[in-house]
PDB file of N, H, CA, C and O in Angstrom:
ATOM      1  N   MET A   1       0.826  -1.212   0.000  1.00  0.00           N
ATOM      2  CA  MET A   1       0.000   0.000   0.000  1.00  0.00           C
ATOM      3  C   MET A   1       0.864   1.268   0.000  1.00  0.00           C
ATOM      4  O   MET A   1       0.491   2.269  -0.611  1.00  0.00           O
ATOM      5  N   GLN A   2       1.991   1.231   0.667  1.00  0.00           N
ATOM      6  H   GLN A   2       2.295   0.417   1.164  1.00  0.00           H
ATOM      7  CA  GLN A   2       2.903   2.376   0.700  1.00  0.00           C
ATOM      8  C   GLN A   2       3.298   2.804  -0.710  1.00  0.00           C
ATOM      9  O   GLN A   2       3.355   3.994  -1.020  1.00  0.00           O
ATOM     10  N   HIS A   3       3.567   1.820  -1.550  1.00  0.00           N
ATOM     11  H   HIS A   3       3.520   0.854  -1.298  1.00  0.00           H
ATOM     12  CA  HIS A   3       3.981   2.079  -2.926  1.00  0.00           C
ATOM     13  C   HIS A   3       2.887   2.825  -3.692  1.00  0.00           C
ATOM     14  O   HIS A   3       3.170   3.771  -4.428  1.00  0.00           O
ATOM     15  N   GLU A   4       1.664   2.401  -3.517  1.00  0.00           N
ATOM     16  H   GLU A   4       1.434   1.633  -2.919  1.00  0.00           H
ATOM     17  CA  GLU A   4       0.535   3.028  -4.220  1.00  0.00           C
ATOM     18  C   GLU A   4       0.302   4.454  -3.744  1.00  0.00           C
ATOM     19  O   GLU A   4      -0.001   5.330  -4.554  1.00  0.00           O
ATOM     20  N   SER A   5       0.438   4.700  -2.459  1.00  0.00           N
ATOM     21  H   SER A   5       0.684   3.989  -1.801  1.00  0.00           H
ATOM     22  CA  SER A   5       0.219   6.068  -1.963  1.00  0.00           C
ATOM     23  C   SER A   5       1.322   7.001  -2.454  1.00  0.00           C
ATOM     24  O   SER A   5       1.074   8.180  -2.704  1.00  0.00           O
ATOM     25  N   LEU A   6       2.530   6.481  -2.591  1.00  0.00           N
ATOM     26  H   LEU A   6       2.732   5.523  -2.388  1.00  0.00           H
ATOM     27  CA  LEU A   6       3.612   7.291  -3.141  1.00  0.00           C
ATOM     28  C   LEU A   6       3.325   7.649  -4.594  1.00  0.00           C
ATOM     29  O   LEU A   6       3.543   8.787  -5.010  1.00  0.00           O
ATOM     30  N   LYS A   7       2.841   6.692  -5.357  1.00  0.00           N
ATOM     31  H   LYS A   7       2.664   5.767  -5.019  1.00  0.00           H
ATOM     32  CA  LYS A   7       2.488   6.962  -6.756  1.00  0.00           C
ATOM     33  C   LYS A   7       1.431   8.051  -6.842  1.00  0.00           C
ATOM     34  O   LYS A   7       1.545   8.966  -7.659  1.00  0.00           O
ATOM     35  N   LEU A   8       0.414   7.959  -6.014  1.00  0.00           N
ATOM     36  H   LEU A   8       0.322   7.216  -5.351  1.00  0.00           H
ATOM     37  CA  LEU A   8      -0.656   8.964  -6.032  1.00  0.00           C
ATOM     38  C   LEU A   8      -0.129  10.336  -5.639  1.00  0.00           C
ATOM     39  O   LEU A   8      -0.522  11.346  -6.223  1.00  0.00           O
ATOM     40  N   GLU A   9       0.751  10.376  -4.659  1.00  0.00           N
ATOM     41  H   GLU A   9       1.071   9.556  -4.185  1.00  0.00           H
ATOM     42  CA  GLU A   9       1.346  11.651  -4.251  1.00  0.00           C
ATOM     43  C   GLU A   9       2.147  12.264  -5.401  1.00  0.00           C
ATOM     44  O   GLU A   9       2.073  13.469  -5.642  1.00  0.00           O
ATOM     45  N   LEU A  10       2.903  11.441  -6.101  1.00  0.00           N
ATOM     46  H   LEU A  10       2.964  10.462  -5.906  1.00  0.00           H
ATOM     47  CA  LEU A  10       3.684  11.937  -7.232  1.00  0.00           C
ATOM     48  C   LEU A  10       2.791  12.389  -8.384  1.00  0.00           C
ATOM     49  O   LEU A  10       3.073  13.401  -9.024  1.00  0.00           O
ATOM     50  N   ILE A  11       1.738  11.663  -8.647  1.00  0.00           N
ATOM     51  H   ILE A  11       1.509  10.841  -8.127  1.00  0.00           H
ATOM     52  CA  ILE A  11       0.802  12.052  -9.707  1.00  0.00           C
ATOM     53  C   ILE A  11       0.180  13.406  -9.385  1.00  0.00           C
ATOM     54  O   ILE A  11       0.079  14.275 -10.251  1.00  0.00           O
ATOM     55  N   GLU A  12      -0.231  13.575  -8.143  1.00  0.00           N
ATOM     56  H   GLU A  12      -0.148  12.869  -7.439  1.00  0.00           H
ATOM     57  CA  GLU A  12      -0.837  14.847  -7.731  1.00  0.00           C
ATOM     58  C   GLU A  12       0.159  15.993  -7.897  1.00  0.00           C
ATOM     59  O   GLU A  12      -0.196  17.059  -8.401  1.00  0.00           O
ATOM     60  N   TRP A  13       1.397  15.775  -7.474  1.00  0.00           N
ATOM     61  H   TRP A  13       1.685  14.910  -7.065  1.00  0.00           H
ATOM     62  CA  TRP A  13       2.433  16.795  -7.601  1.00  0.00           C
ATOM     63  C   TRP A  13       2.711  17.107  -9.063  1.00  0.00           C
ATOM     64  O   TRP A  13       2.847  18.271  -9.442  1.00  0.00           O
ATOM     65  N   LEU A  14       2.793  16.066  -9.881  1.00  0.00           N
ATOM     66  H   LEU A  14       2.682  15.121  -9.573  1.00  0.00           H
ATOM     67  CA  LEU A  14       3.104  16.238 -11.290  1.00  0.00           C
ATOM     68  C   LEU A  14       2.020  17.043 -12.010  1.00  0.00           C
ATOM     69  O   LEU A  14       2.335  17.870 -12.866  1.00  0.00           O
ATOM     70  N   THR A  15       0.775  16.816 -11.679  1.00  0.00           N
ATOM     71  H   THR A  15       0.519  16.145 -10.984  1.00  0.00           H
ATOM     72  CA  THR A  15      -0.308  17.526 -12.356  1.00  0.00           C
ATOM     73  C   THR A  15      -0.311  19.025 -12.040  1.00  0.00           C
ATOM     74  O   THR A  15      -0.852  19.822 -12.806  1.00  0.00           O
ATOM     75  N   SER A  16       0.291  19.403 -10.915  1.00  0.00           N
ATOM     76  H   SER A  16       0.731  18.756 -10.293  1.00  0.00           H
ATOM     77  CA  SER A  16       0.328  20.828 -10.568  1.00  0.00           C
ATOM     78  C   SER A  16       1.655  21.482 -10.947  1.00  0.00           C
ATOM     79  O   SER A  16       1.835  22.682 -10.738  1.00  0.00           O
ATOM     80  N   LEU A  17       2.563  20.721 -11.490  1.00  0.00           N
ATOM     81  H   LEU A  17       2.417  19.746 -11.659  1.00  0.00           H
ATOM     82  CA  LEU A  17       3.897  21.222 -11.813  1.00  0.00           C
ATOM     83  C   LEU A  17       3.847  22.148 -13.025  1.00  0.00           C
ATOM     84  O   LEU A  17       3.241  21.824 -14.047  1.00  0.00           O
ATOM     85  N   THR A  18       4.500  23.312 -12.892  1.00  0.00           N
ATOM     86  H   THR A  18       4.992  23.575 -12.062  1.00  0.00           H
ATOM     87  CA  THR A  18       4.525  24.272 -13.999  1.00  0.00           C
ATOM     88  C   THR A  18       5.941  24.606 -14.457  1.00  0.00           C
ATOM     89  O   THR A  18       6.125  25.234 -15.500  1.00  0.00           O
ATOM     90  N   ASP A  19       6.933  24.192 -13.688  1.00  0.00           N
ATOM     91  H   ASP A  19       6.784  23.682 -12.841  1.00  0.00           H
ATOM     92  CA  ASP A  19       8.324  24.496 -14.017  1.00  0.00           C
ATOM     93  C   ASP A  19       8.769  23.671 -15.222  1.00  0.00           C
ATOM     94  O   ASP A  19       8.851  22.444 -15.152  1.00  0.00           O
ATOM     95  N   GLU A  20       9.051  24.350 -16.313  1.00  0.00           N
ATOM     96  H   GLU A  20       8.984  25.347 -16.370  1.00  0.00           H
ATOM     97  CA  GLU A  20       9.376  23.687 -17.583  1.00  0.00           C
ATOM     98  C   GLU A  20      10.640  22.835 -17.486  1.00  0.00           C
ATOM     99  O   GLU A  20      10.682  21.728 -18.022  1.00  0.00           O
ATOM    100  N   SER A  21      11.660  23.337 -16.813  1.00  0.00           N
ATOM    101  H   SER A  21      11.626  24.237 -16.378  1.00  0.00           H
ATOM    102  CA  SER A  21      12.916  22.579 -16.733  1.00  0.00           C
ATOM    103  C   SER A  21      12.736  21.290 -15.925  1.00  0.00           C
ATOM    104  O   SER A  21      13.335  20.264 -16.250  1.00  0.00           O
ATOM    105  N   THR A  22      11.929  21.341 -14.893  1.00  0.00           N
ATOM    106  H   THR A  22      11.442  22.174 -14.629  1.00  0.00           H
ATOM    107  CA  THR A  22      11.660  20.127 -14.110  1.00  0.00           C
ATOM    108  C   THR A  22      10.875  19.121 -14.941  1.00  0.00           C
ATOM    109  O   THR A  22      11.149  17.921 -14.894  1.00  0.00           O
ATOM    110  N   LEU A  23       9.907  19.606 -15.696  1.00  0.00           N
ATOM    111  H   LEU A  23       9.684  20.581 -15.734  1.00  0.00           H
ATOM    112  CA  LEU A  23       9.134  18.718 -16.561  1.00  0.00           C
ATOM    113  C   LEU A  23      10.031  18.054 -17.608  1.00  0.00           C
ATOM    114  O   LEU A  23       9.908  16.857 -17.869  1.00  0.00           O
ATOM    115  N   GLU A  24      10.926  18.832 -18.201  1.00  0.00           N
ATOM    116  H   GLU A  24      11.025  19.804 -17.989  1.00  0.00           H
ATOM    117  CA  GLU A  24      11.837  18.277 -19.201  1.00  0.00           C
ATOM    118  C   GLU A  24      12.766  17.242 -18.576  1.00  0.00           C
ATOM    119  O   GLU A  24      13.036  16.201 -19.175  1.00  0.00           O
ATOM    120  N   TYR A  25      13.253  17.529 -17.376  1.00  0.00           N
ATOM    121  H   TYR A  25      13.033  18.375 -16.890  1.00  0.00           H
ATOM    122  CA  TYR A  25      14.124  16.586 -16.674  1.00  0.00           C
ATOM    123  C   TYR A  25      13.381  15.280 -16.384  1.00  0.00           C
ATOM    124  O   TYR A  25      13.919  14.195 -16.604  1.00  0.00           O
ATOM    125  N   LEU A  26      12.161  15.387 -15.896  1.00  0.00           N
ATOM    126  H   LEU A  26      11.724  16.268 -15.717  1.00  0.00           H
ATOM    127  CA  LEU A  26      11.371  14.186 -15.596  1.00  0.00           C
ATOM    128  C   LEU A  26      11.098  13.371 -16.853  1.00  0.00           C
ATOM    129  O   LEU A  26      11.073  12.141 -16.802  1.00  0.00           O
ATOM    130  N   LYS A  27      10.897  14.038 -17.969  1.00  0.00           N
ATOM    131  H   LYS A  27      10.918  15.037 -18.010  1.00  0.00           H
ATOM    132  CA  LYS A  27      10.701  13.344 -19.246  1.00  0.00           C
ATOM    133  C   LYS A  27      11.958  12.571 -19.615  1.00  0.00           C
ATOM    134  O   LYS A  27      11.874  11.431 -20.072  1.00  0.00           O
ATOM    135  N   GLU A  28      13.122  13.184 -19.420  1.00  0.00           N
ATOM    136  H   GLU A  28      13.190  14.110 -19.048  1.00  0.00           H
ATOM    137  CA  GLU A  28      14.389  12.501 -19.701  1.00  0.00           C
ATOM    138  C   GLU A  28      14.564  11.273 -18.813  1.00  0.00           C
ATOM    139  O   GLU A  28      15.014  10.225 -19.278  1.00  0.00           O
ATOM    140  N   VAL A  29      14.210  11.402 -17.539  1.00  0.00           N
ATOM    141  H   VAL A  29      13.845  12.253 -17.161  1.00  0.00           H
ATOM    142  CA  VAL A  29      14.304  10.267 -16.617  1.00  0.00           C
ATOM    143  C   VAL A  29      13.381   9.148 -17.079  1.00  0.00           C
ATOM    144  O   VAL A  29      13.775   7.981 -17.095  1.00  0.00           O
ATOM    145  N   LYS A  30      12.166   9.495 -17.451  1.00  0.00           N
ATOM    146  H   LYS A  30      11.846  10.442 -17.437  1.00  0.00           H
ATOM    147  CA  LYS A  30      11.199   8.506 -17.922  1.00  0.00           C
ATOM    148  C   LYS A  30      11.704   7.811 -19.182  1.00  0.00           C
ATOM    149  O   LYS A  30      11.669   6.584 -19.275  1.00  0.00           O
ATOM    150  N   ASP A  31      12.168   8.586 -20.138  1.00  0.00           N
ATOM    151  H   ASP A  31      12.196   9.582 -20.063  1.00  0.00           H
ATOM    152  CA  ASP A  31      12.651   8.007 -21.393  1.00  0.00           C
ATOM    153  C   ASP A  31      13.858   7.100 -21.162  1.00  0.00           C
ATOM    154  O   ASP A  31      13.970   6.036 -21.770  1.00  0.00           O
ATOM    155  N   ALA A  32      14.752   7.529 -20.285  1.00  0.00           N
ATOM    156  H   ALA A  32      14.660   8.393 -19.791  1.00  0.00           H
ATOM    157  CA  ALA A  32      15.942   6.723 -20.001  1.00  0.00           C
ATOM    158  C   ALA A  32      15.557   5.411 -19.337  1.00  0.00           C
ATOM    159  O   ALA A  32      16.146   4.369 -19.625  1.00  0.00           O
ATOM    160  N   ALA A  33      14.581   5.458 -18.459  1.00  0.00           N
ATOM    161  H   ALA A  33      14.102   6.305 -18.226  1.00  0.00           H
ATOM    162  CA  ALA A  33      14.145   4.236 -17.779  1.00  0.00           C
ATOM    163  C   ALA A  33      13.503   3.266 -18.752  1.00  0.00           C
ATOM    164  O   ALA A  33      13.651   2.051 -18.621  1.00  0.00           O
ATOM    165  N   GLU A  34      12.796   3.800 -19.719  1.00  0.00           N
ATOM    166  H   GLU A  34      12.676   4.787 -19.826  1.00  0.00           H
ATOM    167  CA  GLU A  34      12.113   2.939 -20.698  1.00  0.00           C
ATOM    168  C   GLU A  34      13.087   2.294 -21.675  1.00  0.00           C
ATOM    169  O   GLU A  34      12.838   1.191 -22.161  1.00  0.00           O
ATOM    170  N   THR A  35      14.175   2.962 -21.960  1.00  0.00           N
ATOM    171  H   THR A  35      14.377   3.858 -21.564  1.00  0.00           H
ATOM    172  CA  THR A  35      15.114   2.446 -22.955  1.00  0.00           C
ATOM    173  C   THR A  35      16.366   1.842 -22.323  1.00  0.00           C
ATOM    174  O   THR A  35      17.259   1.373 -23.029  1.00  0.00           O
ATOM    175  N   ASN A  36      16.427   1.855 -20.988  1.00  0.00           N
ATOM    176  H   ASN A  36      15.701   2.236 -20.415  1.00  0.00           H
ATOM    177  CA  ASN A  36      17.625   1.407 -20.275  1.00  0.00           C
ATOM    178  C   ASN A  36      18.857   2.179 -20.737  1.00  0.00           C
ATOM    179  O   ASN A  36      19.959   1.634 -20.802  1.00  0.00           O
ATOM    180  N   HIS A  37      18.653   3.447 -21.055  1.00  0.00           N
ATOM    181  H   HIS A  37      17.758   3.890 -21.003  1.00  0.00           H
ATOM    182  CA  HIS A  37      19.735   4.311 -21.513  1.00  0.00           C
ATOM    183  C   HIS A  37      20.677   4.615 -20.360  1.00  0.00           C
ATOM    184  O   HIS A  37      20.225   4.993 -19.279  1.00  0.00           O
ATOM    185  N   ASP A  38      21.950   4.459 -20.567  1.00  0.00           N
ATOM    186  H   ASP A  38      22.317   4.151 -21.445  1.00  0.00           H
ATOM    187  CA  ASP A  38      22.949   4.753 -19.552  1.00  0.00           C
ATOM    188  C   ASP A  38      23.366   6.214 -19.683  1.00  0.00           C
ATOM    189  O   ASP A  38      24.026   6.591 -20.651  1.00  0.00           O
ATOM    190  N   TRP A  39      22.982   7.034 -18.711  1.00  0.00           N
ATOM    191  H   TRP A  39      22.445   6.728 -17.924  1.00  0.00           H
ATOM    192  CA  TRP A  39      23.252   8.469 -18.773  1.00  0.00           C
ATOM    193  C   TRP A  39      24.742   8.769 -18.748  1.00  0.00           C
ATOM    194  O   TRP A  39      25.145   9.871 -19.121  1.00  0.00           O
ATOM    195  N   TRP A  40      25.570   7.831 -18.323  1.00  0.00           N
ATOM    196  H   TRP A  40      25.243   6.935 -18.020  1.00  0.00           H
ATOM    197  CA  TRP A  40      27.016   8.046 -18.267  1.00  0.00           C
ATOM    198  C   TRP A  40      27.543   8.483 -19.632  1.00  0.00           C
ATOM    199  O   TRP A  40      28.440   9.322 -19.726  1.00  0.00           O
ATOM    200  N   HIS A  41      26.973   7.904 -20.684  1.00  0.00           N
ATOM    201  H   HIS A  41      26.244   7.223 -20.608  1.00  0.00           H
ATOM    202  CA  HIS A  41      27.443   8.206 -22.038  1.00  0.00           C
ATOM    203  C   HIS A  41      27.082   9.629 -22.482  1.00  0.00           C
ATOM    204  O   HIS A  41      27.636  10.135 -23.459  1.00  0.00           O
ATOM    205  N   ASP A  42      26.166  10.265 -21.773  1.00  0.00           N
ATOM    206  H   ASP A  42      25.716   9.854 -20.980  1.00  0.00           H
ATOM    207  CA  ASP A  42      25.760  11.631 -22.111  1.00  0.00           C
ATOM    208  C   ASP A  42      26.625  12.688 -21.419  1.00  0.00           C
ATOM    209  O   ASP A  42      26.543  13.872 -21.744  1.00  0.00           O
ATOM    210  N   LEU A  43      27.444  12.257 -20.475  1.00  0.00           N
ATOM    211  H   LEU A  43      27.511  11.295 -20.211  1.00  0.00           H
ATOM    212  CA  LEU A  43      28.267  13.204 -19.729  1.00  0.00           C
ATOM    213  C   LEU A  43      29.491  13.619 -20.541  1.00  0.00           C
ATOM    214  O   LEU A  43      29.976  12.880 -21.398  1.00  0.00           O
ATOM    215  N   THR A  44      29.969  14.812 -20.248  1.00  0.00           N
ATOM    216  H   THR A  44      29.576  15.413 -19.553  1.00  0.00           H
ATOM    217  CA  THR A  44      31.210  15.263 -20.881  1.00  0.00           C
ATOM    218  C   THR A  44      32.384  14.551 -20.206  1.00  0.00           C
ATOM    219  O   THR A  44      32.236  13.986 -19.122  1.00  0.00           O
ATOM    220  N   ASP A  45      33.532  14.583 -20.846  1.00  0.00           N
ATOM    221  H   ASP A  45      33.653  15.042 -21.726  1.00  0.00           H
ATOM    222  CA  ASP A  45      34.731  13.981 -20.249  1.00  0.00           C
ATOM    223  C   ASP A  45      35.058  14.633 -18.915  1.00  0.00           C
ATOM    224  O   ASP A  45      35.478  13.952 -17.979  1.00  0.00           O
ATOM    225  N   GLU A  46      34.869  15.951 -18.818  1.00  0.00           N
ATOM    226  H   GLU A  46      34.528  16.504 -19.578  1.00  0.00           H
ATOM    227  CA  GLU A  46      35.140  16.663 -17.577  1.00  0.00           C
ATOM    228  C   GLU A  46      34.213  16.186 -16.459  1.00  0.00           C
ATOM    229  O   GLU A  46      34.651  16.017 -15.321  1.00  0.00           O
ATOM    230  N   GLN A  47      32.930  15.968 -16.778  1.00  0.00           N
ATOM    231  H   GLN A  47      32.575  16.105 -17.703  1.00  0.00           H
ATOM    232  CA  GLN A  47      31.982  15.481 -15.781  1.00  0.00           C
ATOM    233  C   GLN A  47      32.352  14.075 -15.318  1.00  0.00           C
ATOM    234  O   GLN A  47      32.298  13.769 -14.127  1.00  0.00           O
ATOM    235  N   LYS A  48      32.724  13.235 -16.258  1.00  0.00           N
ATOM    236  H   LYS A  48      32.768  13.483 -17.226  1.00  0.00           H
ATOM    237  CA  LYS A  48      33.127  11.868 -15.902  1.00  0.00           C
ATOM    238  C   LYS A  48      34.359  11.878 -15.002  1.00  0.00           C
ATOM    239  O   LYS A  48      34.426  11.135 -14.023  1.00  0.00           O
ATOM    240  N   GLN A  49      35.342  12.732 -15.341  1.00  0.00           N
ATOM    241  H   GLN A  49      35.288  13.336 -16.136  1.00  0.00           H
ATOM    242  CA  GLN A  49      36.558  12.819 -14.534  1.00  0.00           C
ATOM    243  C   GLN A  49      36.244  13.316 -13.121  1.00  0.00           C
ATOM    244  O   GLN A  49      36.824  12.834 -12.148  1.00  0.00           O
ATOM    245  N   ALA A  50      35.336  14.268 -13.013  1.00  0.00           N
ATOM    246  H   ALA A  50      34.865  14.660 -13.804  1.00  0.00           H
ATOM    247  CA  ALA A  50      34.968  14.795 -11.696  1.00  0.00           C
ATOM    248  C   ALA A  50      34.304  13.711 -10.855  1.00  0.00           C
ATOM    249  O   ALA A  50      34.591  13.591  -9.663  1.00  0.00           O
ATOM    250  N   ILE A  51      33.435  12.934 -11.451  1.00  0.00           N
ATOM    251  H   ILE A  51      33.202  13.032 -12.419  1.00  0.00           H
ATOM    252  CA  ILE A  51      32.775  11.842 -10.731  1.00  0.00           C
ATOM    253  C   ILE A  51      33.807  10.808 -10.295  1.00  0.00           C
ATOM    254  O   ILE A  51      33.771  10.329  -9.161  1.00  0.00           O
ATOM    255  N   GLU A  52      34.719  10.466 -11.188  1.00  0.00           N
ATOM    256  H   GLU A  52      34.748  10.854 -12.109  1.00  0.00           H
ATOM    257  CA  GLU A  52      35.753   9.485 -10.850  1.00  0.00           C
ATOM    258  C   GLU A  52      36.665   9.987  -9.732  1.00  0.00           C
ATOM    259  O   GLU A  52      37.077   9.207  -8.873  1.00  0.00           O
ATOM    260  N   ARG A  53      36.987  11.300  -9.736  1.00  0.00           N
ATOM    261  H   ARG A  53      36.652  11.933 -10.433  1.00  0.00           H
ATOM    262  CA  ARG A  53      37.791  11.871  -8.641  1.00  0.00           C
ATOM    263  C   ARG A  53      37.036  11.770  -7.325  1.00  0.00           C
ATOM    264  O   ARG A  53      37.614  11.426  -6.295  1.00  0.00           O
ATOM    265  N   GLY A  54      35.754  12.068  -7.363  1.00  0.00           N
ATOM    266  H   GLY A  54      35.284  12.347  -8.201  1.00  0.00           H
ATOM    267  CA  GLY A  54      34.940  11.980  -6.154  1.00  0.00           C
ATOM    268  C   GLY A  54      34.848  10.556  -5.627  1.00  0.00           C
ATOM    269  O   GLY A  54      34.904  10.337  -4.417  1.00  0.00           O
ATOM    270  N   MET A  55      34.708   9.593  -6.522  1.00  0.00           N
ATOM    271  H   MET A  55      34.663   9.771  -7.505  1.00  0.00           H
ATOM    272  CA  MET A  55      34.647   8.198  -6.097  1.00  0.00           C
ATOM    273  C   MET A  55      35.978   7.764  -5.479  1.00  0.00           C
ATOM    274  O   MET A  55      35.997   7.006  -4.509  1.00  0.00           O
ATOM    275  N   LYS A  56      37.082   8.243  -6.040  1.00  0.00           N
ATOM    276  H   LYS A  56      37.066   8.858  -6.828  1.00  0.00           H
ATOM    277  CA  LYS A  56      38.400   7.917  -5.498  1.00  0.00           C
ATOM    278  C   LYS A  56      38.559   8.535  -4.112  1.00  0.00           C
ATOM    279  O   LYS A  56      39.103   7.902  -3.207  1.00  0.00           O
ATOM    280  N   ASP A  57      38.085   9.774  -3.945  1.00  0.00           N
ATOM    281  H   ASP A  57      37.643  10.288  -4.680  1.00  0.00           H
ATOM    282  CA  ASP A  57      38.130  10.412  -2.631  1.00  0.00           C
ATOM    283  C   ASP A  57      37.386   9.578  -1.594  1.00  0.00           C
ATOM    284  O   ASP A  57      37.877   9.385  -0.482  1.00  0.00           O
ATOM    285  N   VAL A  58      36.215   9.087  -1.950  1.00  0.00           N
ATOM    286  H   VAL A  58      35.815   9.244  -2.854  1.00  0.00           H
ATOM    287  CA  VAL A  58      35.428   8.268  -1.025  1.00  0.00           C
ATOM    288  C   VAL A  58      36.185   6.989  -0.688  1.00  0.00           C
ATOM    289  O   VAL A  58      36.282   6.610   0.479  1.00  0.00           O
ATOM    290  N   GLU A  59      36.716   6.329  -1.703  1.00  0.00           N
ATOM    291  H   GLU A  59      36.637   6.637  -2.651  1.00  0.00           H
ATOM    292  CA  GLU A  59      37.459   5.086  -1.480  1.00  0.00           C
ATOM    293  C   GLU A  59      38.657   5.293  -0.565  1.00  0.00           C
ATOM    294  O   GLU A  59      39.005   4.406   0.214  1.00  0.00           O
ATOM    295  N   GLU A  60      39.285   6.452  -0.655  1.00  0.00           N
ATOM    296  H   GLU A  60      39.003   7.172  -1.289  1.00  0.00           H
ATOM    297  CA  GLU A  60      40.482   6.734   0.128  1.00  0.00           C
ATOM    298  C   GLU A  60      40.180   7.476   1.433  1.00  0.00           C
ATOM    299  O   GLU A  60      41.094   7.919   2.129  1.00  0.00           O
ATOM    300  N   GLY A  61      38.900   7.605   1.756  1.00  0.00           N
ATOM    301  H   GLY A  61      38.157   7.245   1.191  1.00  0.00           H
ATOM    302  CA  GLY A  61      38.499   8.181   3.035  1.00  0.00           C
ATOM    303  C   GLY A  61      38.548   9.682   3.114  1.00  0.00           C
ATOM    304  O   GLY A  61      38.445  10.241   4.206  1.00  0.00           O
ATOM    305  N   ARG A  62      38.704  10.357   1.990  1.00  0.00           N
ATOM    306  H   ARG A  62      38.788   9.904   1.103  1.00  0.00           H
ATOM    307  CA  ARG A  62      38.743  11.831   1.994  1.00  0.00           C
ATOM    308  C   ARG A  62      37.309  12.354   1.842  1.00  0.00           C
ATOM    309  O   ARG A  62      36.894  12.795   0.770  1.00  0.00           O
ATOM    310  N   VAL A  63      36.572  12.287   2.954  1.00  0.00           N
ATOM    311  H   VAL A  63      36.909  11.928   3.824  1.00  0.00           H
ATOM    312  CA  VAL A  63      35.172  12.703   2.943  1.00  0.00           C
ATOM    313  C   VAL A  63      34.886  13.556   4.173  1.00  0.00           C
ATOM    314  O   VAL A  63      35.618  13.512   5.161  1.00  0.00           O
ATOM    315  N   THR A  64      33.822  14.321   4.095  1.00  0.00           N
ATOM    316  H   THR A  64      33.226  14.356   3.293  1.00  0.00           H
ATOM    317  CA  THR A  64      33.329  15.109   5.218  1.00  0.00           C
ATOM    318  C   THR A  64      31.873  14.729   5.426  1.00  0.00           C
ATOM    319  O   THR A  64      31.076  14.742   4.487  1.00  0.00           O
ATOM    320  N   SER A  65      31.537  14.394   6.652  1.00  0.00           N
ATOM    321  H   SER A  65      32.184  14.383   7.414  1.00  0.00           H
ATOM    322  CA  SER A  65      30.162  13.970   6.930  1.00  0.00           C
ATOM    323  C   SER A  65      29.198  15.158   6.842  1.00  0.00           C
ATOM    324  O   SER A  65      29.592  16.318   6.958  1.00  0.00           O
ATOM    325  N   HIS A  66      27.950  14.831   6.639  1.00  0.00           N
ATOM    326  H   HIS A  66      27.630  13.889   6.545  1.00  0.00           H
ATOM    327  CA  HIS A  66      26.899  15.839   6.592  1.00  0.00           C
ATOM    328  C   HIS A  66      26.850  16.599   7.911  1.00  0.00           C
ATOM    329  O   HIS A  66      26.680  17.819   7.921  1.00  0.00           O
ATOM    330  N   GLU A  67      26.999  15.887   9.018  1.00  0.00           N
ATOM    331  H   GLU A  67      27.137  14.896   9.009  1.00  0.00           H
ATOM    332  CA  GLU A  67      26.972  16.519  10.330  1.00  0.00           C
ATOM    333  C   GLU A  67      28.125  17.520  10.500  1.00  0.00           C
ATOM    334  O   GLU A  67      27.941  18.592  11.075  1.00  0.00           O
ATOM    335  N   GLN A  68      29.312  17.162   9.995  1.00  0.00           N
ATOM    336  H   GLN A  68      29.462  16.291   9.528  1.00  0.00           H
ATOM    337  CA  GLN A  68      30.461  18.069  10.088  1.00  0.00           C
ATOM    338  C   GLN A  68      30.217  19.353   9.293  1.00  0.00           C
ATOM    339  O   GLN A  68      30.562  20.443   9.750  1.00  0.00           O
ATOM    340  N   VAL A  69      29.634  19.225   8.124  1.00  0.00           N
ATOM    341  H   VAL A  69      29.354  18.340   7.753  1.00  0.00           H
ATOM    342  CA  VAL A  69      29.348  20.394   7.293  1.00  0.00           C
ATOM    343  C   VAL A  69      28.311  21.275   7.970  1.00  0.00           C
ATOM    344  O   VAL A  69      28.460  22.497   8.010  1.00  0.00           O
ATOM    345  N   LYS A  70      27.261  20.661   8.501  1.00  0.00           N
ATOM    346  H   LYS A  70      27.140  19.668   8.467  1.00  0.00           H
ATOM    347  CA  LYS A  70      26.233  21.442   9.200  1.00  0.00           C
ATOM    348  C   LYS A  70      26.831  22.204  10.375  1.00  0.00           C
ATOM    349  O   LYS A  70      26.510  23.373  10.589  1.00  0.00           O
ATOM    350  N   LYS A  71      27.700  21.542  11.137  1.00  0.00           N
ATOM    351  H   LYS A  71      27.961  20.592  10.963  1.00  0.00           H
ATOM    352  CA  LYS A  71      28.324  22.180  12.292  1.00  0.00           C
ATOM    353  C   LYS A  71      29.218  23.336  11.850  1.00  0.00           C
ATOM    354  O   LYS A  71      29.202  24.407  12.456  1.00  0.00           O
ATOM    355  N   LYS A  72      29.990  23.115  10.800  1.00  0.00           N
ATOM    356  H   LYS A  72      30.003  22.244  10.308  1.00  0.00           H
ATOM    357  CA  LYS A  72      30.915  24.146  10.301  1.00  0.00           C
ATOM    358  C   LYS A  72      30.165  25.416   9.890  1.00  0.00           C
ATOM    359  O   LYS A  72      30.626  26.528  10.148  1.00  0.00           O
ATOM    360  N   TYR A  73      29.001  25.242   9.247  1.00  0.00           N
ATOM    361  H   TYR A  73      28.626  24.339   9.037  1.00  0.00           H
ATOM    362  CA  TYR A  73      28.260  26.385   8.734  1.00  0.00           C
ATOM    363  C   TYR A  73      27.098  26.802   9.629  1.00  0.00           C
ATOM    364  O   TYR A  73      26.258  27.613   9.238  1.00  0.00           O
ATOM    365  N   GLY A  74      27.060  26.234  10.843  1.00  0.00           N
ATOM    366  H   GLY A  74      27.743  25.576  11.160  1.00  0.00           H
ATOM    367  CA  GLY A  74      26.048  26.634  11.818  1.00  0.00           C
ATOM    368  C   GLY A  74      24.633  26.260  11.432  1.00  0.00           C
ATOM    369  O   GLY A  74      23.692  27.001  11.716  1.00  0.00           O
ATOM    370  N   LEU A  75      24.479  25.141  10.800  1.00  0.00           N
ATOM    371  H   LEU A  75      25.243  24.539  10.569  1.00  0.00           H
ATOM    372  CA  LEU A  75      23.140  24.699  10.375  1.00  0.00           C
ATOM    373  C   LEU A  75      22.559  23.697  11.335  1.00  0.00           C
ATOM    374  O   LEU A  75      21.442  23.222  11.131  1.00  0.00           O
TER     375      LEU A  75
END
């Protein structure tokens, strides 16, 4: 039942959505899911390198927790 209520909540939200960029993004997500399109191939080389650097940072323990960031910025 949880799954169905989430679907209804999303449908209700979607019907009231007016932001064009969000609608276009959701269409891309839908199309990619239907075609099993791998978005990785749509990224630029710079974007791929940035993601790979971030993954390496995580693997090597160079991370900052959400709690640490909140504390640093007084959130």
